[in-house]
N, C-alpha and C positions, 0 to 999 in steps of 0.2 A: 489247611486251615481256611483258606479263602473259599473253598468249596462249602464249608459249613456256614460261612457268612452269607452265602447265596441260597443254600438249600433250606435253612431254617426259616427265613422269611417267606420263601415260596410255599413251604409246607403249611405255615400258619395261614397264609392267604387262601390256599386251597381248602383248608379246614373251615375257615370262616365263610367261604363261599358255599360250601356244602351245608353248613349250619343255616345260613341265610336262605338257601333254597328249601331246606326242610321246614323252616318257620313260614316261608311263603306258601308252601303246600298246605300247611295246617290252616293258615288264615284264609286260603281260598277254598276251603272245605273239600280238599281232594280225598280225605280219608273218612268222609261221612257215611258213604254207602259201600261198605266192604263186601257185602254179600250180593249186591245187585248184579254186578258183572258175572259173578260165579254162577248165579242162578239163571241169568239171561241166556247162557250158552245151552242150558238144558231145555229151553223153550222149543217145542217142536213145530212151531209155525213155519210153513214154507215161505219161500220168498214172495214178497208182495208183487202182484202184477202191476205194471205201470197203467195209469189211466188211459182209456181209449181216447184218441184224438178227436 
């Protein structure tokens, strides 16, 4: 029984932490450009050469 008294609050805290992280990601516009990274990998530009010294 003491195990439930420990595990239930821990599970609630972890759930609330996950929910807070999700809302933080929404507010910081992490989900605005979902296609940009997927299309960027298809770009066939070679590596950029460093500028000459």
